[in-house]
C-alpha positions in Angstrom: -15.5 11.9 19.4 -14.6 9.2 21.9 -12.0 6.6 20.7 -12.5 3.1 21.8 -9.8 0.5 22.0 -11.1 -3.1 22.0 -8.8 -5.3 23.8 -8.0 -7.7 20.9 -7.5 -5.1 18.2 -4.0 -3.9 17.3 -3.3 -0.2 16.8 -3.6 -0.4 13.0 -6.9 -2.2 13.1 -8.2 0.4 15.6 -7.3 3.1 13.0 -9.1 1.1 10.3 -12.3 0.9 12.3 -12.1 4.5 13.5 -11.6 5.8 9.9 -14.4 3.6 8.6 -16.9 4.7 11.2 -16.0 8.4 10.9 -16.6 8.1 7.1 -19.9 6.4 7.7 -18.5 3.2 6.2 -18.9 -0.4 7.4 -16.3 -1.3 10.0 -17.0 -5.0 9.1 -15.9 -4.4 5.5 -12.9 -2.3 6.6 -11.8 -5.1 9.0 -12.4 -7.8 6.4 -10.2 -6.0 3.9 -7.6 -5.2 6.5 -7.5 -8.9 7.4 -7.2 -9.8 3.7 -10.4 -11.8 3.6 -12.8 -12.1 0.7 -16.6 -11.7 1.3 -17.0 -15.4 0.7 -14.1 -16.2 3.1 -15.4 -14.1 5.9 -19.0 -15.3 5.4 -17.7 -18.9 5.5 -15.8 -18.2 8.7 -18.8 -16.6 10.3 -21.2 -19.3 9.1 -23.4 -17.0 7.1 -24.5 -16.5 3.5 -22.2 -14.3 1.5 -25.2 -12.4 0.2 -26.2 -11.5 3.8 -22.7 -10.3 4.6 -22.8 -8.2 1.5 -26.0 -6.5 2.7 -24.5 -6.0 6.1 -21.4 -4.4 4.7 -23.5 -2.1 2.5 -25.3 -1.1 5.7 -28.6 -1.8 4.0 -31.8 -1.8 6.0 -32.5 -5.2 4.5 -29.2 -6.4 5.9 -29.5 -5.0 9.4 -27.5 -7.6 11.4 -28.8 -9.6 14.3 -26.7 -9.7 17.4 -25.9 -13.3 16.7 -24.6 -12.3 13.3 -22.4 -9.5 14.8 -21.1 -12.0 17.3 -20.2 -14.5 14.6 -18.5 -11.8 12.5 -16.6 -10.5 15.5 -15.3 -14.0 16.3 -14.3 -14.6 12.7 -12.5 -11.2 12.6 -11.0 -11.7 16.1 -12.4 -8.5 17.4 -15.0 -7.4 20.0 -18.6 -7.0 19.0 -18.3 -3.2 19.7 -15.7 -3.1 16.9 -18.2 -4.3 14.3 -21.2 -2.3 15.3 
């Protein structure tokens, strides 16, 4: 498994993302919790509906994120888009 190191992630956040991805969990949810944000708080910062964010975090086919949504989430979490994929 190749480890990536996005430029704007600190070492602890890299571990959070790596563990989430290795476990098949949402890196977005892991980063949201790591940053101490609520679903509503992150959704607001990313200019999206909290229900849509919830579907994205659940990795539901119904909530498959668009690239623009990933970009908004990455900006709100202060990470690269690769970190939230």
